[in-house]
N, C-alpha and C positions, 0 to 999 in steps of 0.2 A: 164412255163420256165424250170422246172426240166426235163420234157420229151424232150424238144428241145435240151438241153445240153447233156442228156444221149444218145440220138439217132441220133443227127445231124451228117450226113456225115459218118456213120459207114462204108459204102461200096462205097460212092461216091468219086470223086477226091478230094485231099486235097487242092491243089492250085486252087482256083477258079478265081483269078484275079492277073494279074502281078503287080497291085498296092499294093498288100499285101506283102510288103517288108519293111525293115527298111529304114528310111529316109536317113541315111548316105550312103546307097548304091547308091541312086540317086545323091547325092552331089559329092561323090567320082567318080562315073561313069562319070558325066559331066566334072569334073575337069581333069581327066586323058585323057578323049577323046579329050579335047581341047589342053592339053599340050603335050601329048605323044600318039597320035592316032595309031601309028604303033607298040606300045609295045605289047609284048606277055608274058604270065605268066602261072604258074601252081599252082593249089590249091589242098590240100590233106585233106581228112576227117580223124578225129581222135576221138575216144571215150576214155576219160581220166579215167573213172571209170568202175567198173564191172557191166554189165547189169544183169538183172534177167534171161535172156536167150540169147543165141548167136545172135548177130545182123546179122550174116550171113544168118539167117533164113528169113530175110526181103528182100533178094536180088531181088526176082522176083517182089515183091510188089513195091520196089523202082524203078525198071526198068519200070514198068507200069506207075508209077507216073511221072517219067522223060519224058516218051514218051508223056504223056498228057500235061506236062508243055510246051513242045516244039510245041504244037498246039495253044497256047494262044497268043493273041496280046492285045495291049493297046486299050481300048475302048475310044470313043471320049470324054465322060464325065470325064474319068480318066485323059486324056491328058489336058482337060480344067482345071481340078483341079490343076494339076502340074503347068500349065502355070500361075496360079494366085499366085504362090509362087514367091516372089520378086527375089530370087536368081537363079531360074531355067530359062535358056535362050532359046530363040525361036528356035535356030538351034538344040538344044538338044531335044526339043519337036518334031521337024521335024524328027529327027533320030528315036525317039521312035514310030512315026506313022507307020514306016515300019519294026520295029524290031520284030524278032522272035528268040527264042533260038534254037540253032542247036544241035541236039542230038549227033552229031559226036564229039563234043568237050568234052564229058563226058565219062570217062571209069569207068565201074562198074563191080565189081567182089567180090570174097571172098578170104580170106587167113586164112584157118582153121576156127575158130569161128568168125573171124573179118570181118567186112564189109569194102570193099575197094572202095573208090570213089575218082577219080581224075578228075579235070576239067583243061584242058590246051588248050590254043589258044590265040586269041587277048584279051588284057586286057579289051578293050571296049566291049567285049562280055562275057568272062567267069567270070569276077568279079561279075556279077549279079547272078550267080548260087548259091552262098554260102548260103544265108538265106533260100531260097526255099528248098534246099537240107536238111538243118538242121531241119526245121520244118516238112518236109516230113518224115524224119527218126523218129523224136520224136513222131509225131502223129501215125504213123504206129506201133511203139513200144507199145504205150499205148492202141491202139485199141485191141490188143490181150489180154490185162489184165483188160479190163473194166468189172467190176462186180458190184453186188448189194452193195450199200453203199459208193462207192468211191466218186462220185460227191456230195452225201449228206454230207460226211465228209469235202470235199473241200469247200462246201458252208458254213458249220458251221464255218470253219476257216476264210473264207472271211468275214462273219458277225462279227466275233470276231476282225479281223484286223480293220475294219471300226469303230467299237465301241471303240477299244483301241486308235486309232488315234484321234477320236473325244474327248475322255477324256483327252488325253495328250496335246491336242492343244487348249483346251477351254480358257486357259489363256496365250496363246503364244504371243510373242512380235510381234505386227503387223508391226513394223518398218522393221523387217527382218523376214518375214514369212517362215515357213517350206514349201518347194516346192518339190512335188513328181511327177515323171514321170513313166510310164510303159515302161520297156525295155525288155519285156518278150516274144517276138515273136519267137525267134529261138528255145527255149526249152519248149514251151508251151505243156500243156496236150492235148489241142485241140483248134481249131479255135473258136468253139462255147463257150468254157469255157473262153478263153481270152476275148471274147466280153462281157460275163457276168461280169467278173472281172473289166474290164476297165469301163464299163457302171456303175457298182455299185459305184466305187470310184468317177467317174465324177459327178454323181448325189448327192452323200452324202457329198463330200468334195470339192466343186467347188473353194473354196478360196485357196486350197492347192494342189489339183490334177490338174496339168496344161498341161498334154499331153501324147502322146504315140509315140513310134518309129514306130509303125505299120501305114503306110500311109493310107491304106484302112480304117482301123478303125477310124483314125482321120477324114477322109472325111465323113464317114457314121455317126459318132457320133458328128460331128461338134466340134471337139476339136483340139488342136494344134499338128501338127506333129513335132517330136523332134529328133535332131541328127545332127552331123557335120561330123567328120572323124573317121576312125578306123585305126588299125595298118597297114593294107595292103597299105594304101595310102602312108604313110611315108616310109614303107619298100621298095616300088617300086623304090623310089629315090636312094636306095643303088645300083641300077643296071642301072642308067640313064647316066652313063659316066662322072659324076662329081666326084671330090675327095671324097672318102668315109667319111672323117672327116666332110664334109660339107653337107651331105645328109639331115640332119634335117633342116638346115637353108634354103636349096633349096626348100624343100617341103613346109615349112611355107611361103616362099616368093611366090611360085606358088599359094598357097591357097589364099593369100591376093590379088594377081592380078586377080584371078578368081572371087572372091566373093565381093571384094571391101567393106568390112565392115560387110557383112552378115555372118552368121554362124561362129561367132568369138570365138569358144571354141576349143582349141588345145589339143591333146592327148599327154601325157608326158612320157609314159613308153615303148617306142620302144627300148631305150637303158638305161632306168632308169632315175629317176628324177634328179640326180646330173648332168648327161651328158646333159640332156635336158636343165636345167637351165643355163648351161655354154653357150648354144647357144641362149637362150631366152633373148636377150639383150634389151636395152631400146626401140629400134625400134619396135620389136615384142611385147614387154610388153604393149606398148601403143596401138598397132593396134588390138590386140586380147582382147576380153572381159573377157576371163578367161581360165581356164584349167580343163581338166577332169582326174580324178584319176581312175585307173583300176588295180593297183597292189601295193603291199607293204603296210606298216602300214599307215592308212589314217591320223592319227594325226601327225605323223612325217612328212609325205608328205605335209600336209597343213601348218605346221609350217615353213617348208623350203620355200614354195611358198610365204607366207606372209613376211618372212625375205628377200626374193629376191626382192619383190616389194618395201619394205622399203629401201633396199640398192639402188634401182633405183630411190628413191624419188617419188614413186607412192603411192597414198592413196589406200590401199588394200580394203577399204570399197566400192570403186567403181568397184571392180572386183568380179568375181564369180568363185567358185570351184564347179564342178559337180562330185559327187561321184557315182561310178557305179560298184564297185567290191564286188560281193557276199553279197549283203546287205539284211537285213530284216528290219522291221520297228523299233524295239528297237535300233538296231545298228545305223541306219540312224538318229534317234532322238538324240542319244548320241553325234554323230559327229556334228549335227546341234547346239546343246547346247554348245559344246566345242568352236566352232568358232563364235557363234552369237555375232554380234556387231563389229567384227573385219574384216569380209569379208562376202560377200553374198554366200549362198550355195544352192544347189539343189541336188536331189537324184534320180537316175534312178535305179529302182528295177525290176529285171527280173523274174528269176525262182521262187522266194519266193512269187510272186504275181500270176503268171500264171500256176504254176505247183506245188502247195503246196497240195499234196494229200498223202494218206497212202502209195503210191508206191514211191520209191525213184526216183529222177529225174536223167536223163541221163546228164552227163557232156560231151557234144559233141561240137566240133569246126571244122571249115574248114578253114585252114590258107594258105596264099600264101607261097610257098616254093622256087620258083624261078621266075625271071623276066628277059626277054631278054637273056635267056640261062645262067644266072648267079644265084648262090644261094643268097637268102635273109634270114634274121633272125630277131628275137626279143630277146633281153636280158632283161627279166622282173625283177622288184624288188621283185616279188614272184617267186622263182626258178621253181616251177611247171608249170608256164606259159611261161617259156622260150621255144622258138620254133626255129628250124633250123635243116636241115638234112645233112649239109656239115660240118664236124668237122674242116676242114682246114679254111673255111671261118669264122666259129664261133670264132676260136682262133685269127684270124686276126682282127675281129670286136672288140673282147675284148681288144686286144692290142691297137688298134687305140683310143678307148674310155676309156682306163685304167680301165677295168672292170674285175678283176681277178675272177676266179671261186671260 
């Protein structure tokens, strides 16, 4: 096992299957292809922290990987797997049978020490690039720094995590169990390492580890693929010709019409939790199974959601909160215990599972910046996660939703 992780794919292509993407990419892809097939968008890559060496040094390797990505197609067994998911529709499967990424939609270059990547073109095409690009950059970055002892230390930390969780959960309340998912594809150390991590948790903690966002790993390890929507889905509705004040309600309604009760977890922080709850009325609160937290104080966020359900006369114990913001196991357990018995919870942990090594993790994202020629933005409850490139639009968005800087 150790040699397979240390040596796997050092020089081979990083993306080996188009199924190795986060599940919510497929769900959003299908939803937007059905509701707005002619929409066009632009995505931009950003590194939020200081890397150990300039990412611009990776430009030739990224170019090679993107060229390889654009030769791949979905294999029949992969399409058959997607077709078995109740919420994936046959016409979307038919579309994927002929789909190939087009290299002309991705611009790659450098700006000083920075790596510049922009994907622009039809939403039904370019939105798929994001996760592949992120884990391409991440794995290329770590390939240059792999040395003696890195995986050994990562493996020691993995064993420690499993033992810690076993000890903490031996007397856990089985009525509201602690539920954990892997959300670590985009910033993983390597594909082989993610496989080892997910496999270890799935074997050791089957009553608590319930799935992964990585669809290929879910297929190959026979566990549940997990995910619903991301910010880009709701942001796109800022540019779909509806009144800006109504974009959240329009996006939620379109999701309900597309999935008819499946994938019922809504993301709350495109404009912040207060603005979201103002739109999340009794209709949506009954239709959606729960909400996902991705910014701001998790305790304050959860208390606001529970109070909102109570105000609507909904039993919060029948609903679920999914926490996914910069978690590690101790923090997730503390949140679980805080809300236990009042509402169901589950936890998606990413980088701390799939890239906990002696080398610091890259904080990389690739966000939608415009749609249909108009700027789009996110005003996060965590200021560092706010995204938007047009200050005029940002000011207008803040005014509409009463979100002062």
